[in-house]
One Martini backbone bead per residue (centre of mass of N, CA, C, O) as a GRO file, in nm:
protein
  215
    1MET     BB    1  -0.662  -0.691   2.665
    2GLN     BB    2  -0.423  -0.490   2.581
    3GLN     BB    3  -0.260  -0.391   2.300
    4THR     BB    4   0.097  -0.391   2.256
    5LEU     BB    5   0.393  -0.179   2.193
    6ARG     BB    6   0.727  -0.122   2.105
    7ILE     BB    7   0.839   0.219   2.086
    8THR     BB    8   1.063   0.453   1.957
    9GLU     BB    9   0.883   0.617   1.729
   10ILE     BB   10   0.679   0.912   1.638
   11PHE     BB   11   0.661   1.067   1.309
   12TYR     BB   12   0.679   1.358   1.087
   13SER     BB   13   0.745   1.327   0.733
   14LEU     BB   14   0.928   1.240   0.466
   15GLN     BB   15   0.942   1.015   0.238
   16GLY     BB   16   1.252   0.853   0.131
   17GLU     BB   17   1.101   0.601   0.007
   18THR     BB   18   0.966   0.450  -0.233
   19ARG     BB   19   0.666   0.528  -0.405
   20THR     BB   20   0.623   0.771  -0.167
   21ALA     BB   21   0.833   0.962  -0.221
   22GLY     BB   22   0.786   1.291  -0.069
   23LEU     BB   23   0.561   1.218   0.126
   24PRO     BB   24   0.374   1.278   0.379
   25THR     BB   25   0.457   1.096   0.691
   26VAL     BB   26   0.391   0.853   0.924
   27PHE     BB   27   0.610   0.717   1.169
   28VAL     BB   28   0.641   0.375   1.300
   29ARG     BB   29   0.883   0.275   1.534
   30LEU     BB   30   0.990  -0.027   1.610
   31THR     BB   31   1.125  -0.235   1.844
   32GLY     BB   32   1.351  -0.436   1.720
   33CYS     BB   33   1.596  -0.694   1.594
   34PRO     BB   34   1.729  -1.001   1.450
   35LEU     BB   35   1.915  -0.825   1.284
   36ARG     BB   36   2.268  -0.737   1.137
   37CYS     BB   37   2.322  -0.515   0.936
   38GLN     BB   38   2.604  -0.343   0.826
   39TYR     BB   39   2.417  -0.072   0.729
   40CYS     BB   40   2.268   0.014   0.964
   41ASP     BB   41   2.054   0.319   1.063
   42THR     BB   42   1.874   0.179   1.335
   43ALA     BB   43   2.015   0.084   1.611
   44TYR     BB   44   1.842   0.254   1.820
   45ALA     BB   45   1.596   0.023   1.778
   46PHE     BB   46   1.689  -0.242   1.933
   47SER     BB   47   1.620  -0.076   2.198
   48GLY     BB   48   1.387   0.009   2.424
   49GLY     BB   49   1.145   0.221   2.449
   50GLU     BB   50   0.775   0.229   2.438
   51ILE     BB   51   0.488   0.125   2.588
   52LEU     BB   52   0.200   0.090   2.375
   53SER     BB   53  -0.104   0.124   2.279
   54ILE     BB   54  -0.291   0.112   2.006
   55GLU     BB   55  -0.468   0.355   2.083
   56THR     BB   56  -0.232   0.554   2.125
   57ILE     BB   57  -0.109   0.532   1.846
   58LEU     BB   58  -0.359   0.625   1.688
   59ALA     BB   59  -0.378   0.904   1.823
   60ARG     BB   60  -0.101   1.012   1.732
   61ILE     BB   61  -0.148   0.988   1.434
   62ALA     BB   62  -0.414   1.161   1.412
   63SER     BB   63  -0.280   1.438   1.498
   64TYR     BB   64  -0.152   1.474   1.190
   65LYS     BB   65  -0.342   1.413   0.952
   66PRO     BB   66  -0.288   1.175   0.759
   67ILE     BB   67  -0.241   0.954   0.479
   68TYR     BB   68   0.041   0.840   0.554
   69VAL     BB   69   0.170   0.516   0.678
   70CYS     BB   70   0.472   0.393   0.844
   71VAL     BB   71   0.591   0.072   0.928
   72THR     BB   72   0.881   0.025   1.129
   73GLY     BB   73   1.237   0.001   1.215
   74GLY     BB   74   1.359  -0.241   1.256
   75GLU     BB   75   1.132  -0.527   1.309
   76PRO     BB   76   0.801  -0.531   1.319
   77LEU     BB   77   0.736  -0.858   1.306
   78ALA     BB   78   0.864  -0.924   1.593
   79GLN     BB   79   0.579  -0.809   1.668
   80PRO     BB   80   0.271  -0.943   1.681
   81ASN     BB   81   0.105  -0.657   1.711
   82CYS     BB   82   0.148  -0.551   1.422
   83VAL     BB   83  -0.091  -0.678   1.275
   84PRO     BB   84  -0.328  -0.523   1.417
   85LEU     BB   85  -0.222  -0.243   1.355
   86LEU     BB   86  -0.248  -0.257   1.049
   87ARG     BB   87  -0.554  -0.305   1.046
   88HIS     BB   88  -0.636  -0.042   1.190
   89LEU     BB   89  -0.512   0.152   0.982
   90CYS     BB   90  -0.686   0.060   0.744
   91ASP     BB   91  -0.965   0.111   0.881
   92ALA     BB   92  -0.891   0.433   0.905
   93GLY     BB   93  -0.782   0.505   0.588
   94TYR     BB   94  -0.497   0.456   0.538
   95GLU     BB   95  -0.187   0.463   0.382
   96VAL     BB   96  -0.008   0.156   0.408
   97SER     BB   97   0.320   0.069   0.525
   98LEU     BB   98   0.579  -0.198   0.525
   99GLU     BB   99   0.896  -0.250   0.675
  100THR     BB  100   1.076  -0.545   0.576
  101SER     BB  101   1.327  -0.791   0.570
  102GLY     BB  102   1.207  -1.100   0.502
  103ALA     BB  103   1.258  -1.304   0.761
  104LEU     BB  104   0.947  -1.289   0.798
  105ASP     BB  105   0.627  -1.363   0.802
  106ILE     BB  106   0.363  -1.204   0.585
  107SER     BB  107   0.077  -1.357   0.569
  108ALA     BB  108  -0.086  -1.195   0.815
  109THR     BB  109  -0.100  -0.950   0.658
  110ASP     BB  110  -0.258  -0.699   0.528
  111ARG     BB  111  -0.338  -0.648   0.188
  112ARG     BB  112  -0.360  -0.328   0.211
  113VAL     BB  113  -0.069  -0.342   0.250
  114SER     BB  114   0.246  -0.213   0.170
  115ARG     BB  115   0.500  -0.439   0.119
  116VAL     BB  116   0.844  -0.392   0.204
  117LEU     BB  117   1.074  -0.611   0.068
  118ASP     BB  118   1.397  -0.691   0.200
  119LEU     BB  119   1.637  -0.822   0.019
  120LYS     BB  120   1.921  -0.978   0.116
  121THR     BB  121   2.235  -0.932   0.054
  122PRO     BB  122   2.552  -1.036   0.087
  123GLY     BB  123   2.653  -0.741   0.191
  124SER     BB  124   2.470  -0.738   0.459
  125ALA     BB  125   2.520  -1.024   0.633
  126GLU     BB  126   2.189  -1.153   0.584
  127VAL     BB  127   2.115  -1.360   0.350
  128ALA     BB  128   2.026  -1.620   0.526
  129ARG     BB  129   1.738  -1.474   0.621
  130ASN     BB  130   1.584  -1.530   0.384
  131ARG     BB  131   1.228  -1.558   0.295
  132TYR     BB  132   1.117  -1.689   0.001
  133GLU     BB  133   0.814  -1.750   0.066
  134ASN     BB  134   0.716  -1.448   0.045
  135ILE     BB  135   0.695  -1.410  -0.264
  136ALA     BB  136   0.412  -1.562  -0.297
  137GLN     BB  137   0.259  -1.314  -0.133
  138LEU     BB  138   0.272  -1.117  -0.349
  139THR     BB  139   0.165  -0.803  -0.481
  140GLN     BB  140   0.090  -0.507  -0.651
  141ASN     BB  141   0.106  -0.356  -0.359
  142ASP     BB  142   0.399  -0.433  -0.356
  143GLN     BB  143   0.757  -0.433  -0.251
  144VAL     BB  144   1.098  -0.456  -0.371
  145LYS     BB  145   1.418  -0.458  -0.201
  146PHE     BB  146   1.757  -0.344  -0.276
  147VAL     BB  147   2.072  -0.333  -0.119
  148ILE     BB  148   2.362  -0.204  -0.269
  149CYS     BB  149   2.723  -0.280  -0.206
  150SER     BB  150   2.791  -0.399  -0.502
  151ARG     BB  151   2.841  -0.561  -0.792
  152ASP     BB  152   2.774  -0.837  -0.675
  153ASP     BB  153   2.500  -0.755  -0.565
  154TYR     BB  154   2.375  -0.677  -0.829
  155ASP     BB  155   2.397  -0.954  -0.965
  156TRP     BB  156   2.227  -1.098  -0.754
  157ALA     BB  157   1.968  -0.930  -0.788
  158VAL     BB  158   1.924  -1.002  -1.084
  159SER     BB  159   1.892  -1.307  -1.038
  160LYS     BB  160   1.630  -1.274  -0.863
  161LEU     BB  161   1.459  -1.124  -1.063
  162ILE     BB  162   1.458  -1.359  -1.270
  163GLU     BB  163   1.380  -1.610  -1.099
  164TYR     BB  164   1.098  -1.452  -0.976
  165ARG     BB  165   0.968  -1.229  -1.138
  166LEU     BB  166   0.929  -0.953  -0.968
  167GLU     BB  167   0.783  -0.751  -1.170
  168LEU     BB  168   0.513  -0.939  -1.149
  169ARG     BB  169   0.464  -0.965  -0.828
  170ALA     BB  170   0.527  -0.659  -0.807
  171GLY     BB  171   0.491  -0.314  -0.834
  172GLU     BB  172   0.792  -0.291  -0.715
  173VAL     BB  173   1.145  -0.245  -0.794
  174LEU     BB  174   1.423  -0.172  -0.574
  175PHE     BB  175   1.730   0.012  -0.616
  176SER     BB  176   1.981   0.066  -0.361
  177PRO     BB  177   2.238   0.246  -0.248
  178SER     BB  178   2.476   0.210  -0.037
  179HIS     BB  179   2.591   0.412   0.187
  180ARG     BB  180   2.920   0.466   0.088
  181GLN     BB  181   2.947   0.200  -0.128
  182VAL     BB  182   2.763   0.309  -0.370
  183ASP     BB  183   2.735   0.465  -0.657
  184ALA     BB  184   2.461   0.601  -0.800
  185ARG     BB  185   2.562   0.629  -1.091
  186ALA     BB  186   2.655   0.340  -1.127
  187LEU     BB  187   2.381   0.208  -1.081
  188ALA     BB  188   2.237   0.353  -1.308
  189ASP     BB  189   2.416   0.239  -1.536
  190TRP     BB  190   2.351  -0.060  -1.490
  191ILE     BB  191   2.046  -0.044  -1.537
  192VAL     BB  192   2.057   0.068  -1.825
  193ALA     BB  193   2.241  -0.146  -1.957
  194ASP     BB  194   2.019  -0.384  -1.863
  195ASN     BB  195   1.721  -0.297  -1.878
  196LEU     BB  196   1.565  -0.271  -1.611
  197PRO     BB  197   1.256  -0.334  -1.413
  198VAL     BB  198   1.357  -0.077  -1.226
  199ARG     BB  199   1.405   0.134  -0.939
  200LEU     BB  200   1.574   0.398  -0.851
  201GLN     BB  201   1.691   0.457  -0.508
  202LEU     BB  202   1.683   0.733  -0.300
  203GLN     BB  203   1.762   0.887   0.016
  204LEU     BB  204   1.616   1.168   0.119
  205HIS     BB  205   1.689   1.181   0.427
  206LYS     BB  206   2.000   1.196   0.368
  207ILE     BB  207   1.999   1.448   0.187
  208LEU     BB  208   1.838   1.648   0.384
  209TRP     BB  209   1.926   1.520   0.710
  210ASN     BB  210   2.150   1.304   0.756
  211ASP     BB  211   1.979   1.088   0.918
  212GLU     BB  212   1.818   1.197   1.144
  213PRO     BB  213   1.646   1.146   1.400
  214GLY     BB  214   1.303   1.215   1.309
  215HIS     BB  215   1.343   1.186   0.962
   0.00000   0.00000   0.00000
């Protein structure tokens, strides 16, 4: 039986976030998400989409001749066949990243994948969904992301950074200002003042294309 996934879109653009920001990347956006973060900018991926076989997905990706492939959502791991898709992508020689909310178990994912674990802050309205057991699964190939909605969120994120020694567990810790909720300069000043071992992350896709779908 063919393995299939429900796909919202596959497109080629610049990576807007994470350690590969600015690099041409194929994005595979899976449909569906069990979370409802208050700042979500991909609600159009909650439903709909097109059911495609993994073979078809791989062929579409290959047509762009990329180096980097990002599997995103929604929440990609909500579809069990995301795991074999990631393995096939790694086997094909791509540099693969996975953007996941951190609410679902990441242990079955291929360790060759750079897993971008989004720890949900209180301001996201989904902090209760964090699966902290995932932190023990992290390697230096992985990244941890916090979307900061307020100064209280920042303080909470710092507390988790310290509690779990995240800068030692993951290759990158990313602090990103929630769009139109936290001023990027203010967040930069807080990071510098506290001398944090984290990277300030701005969303290039929103700066360049106003976050239009397909970019």
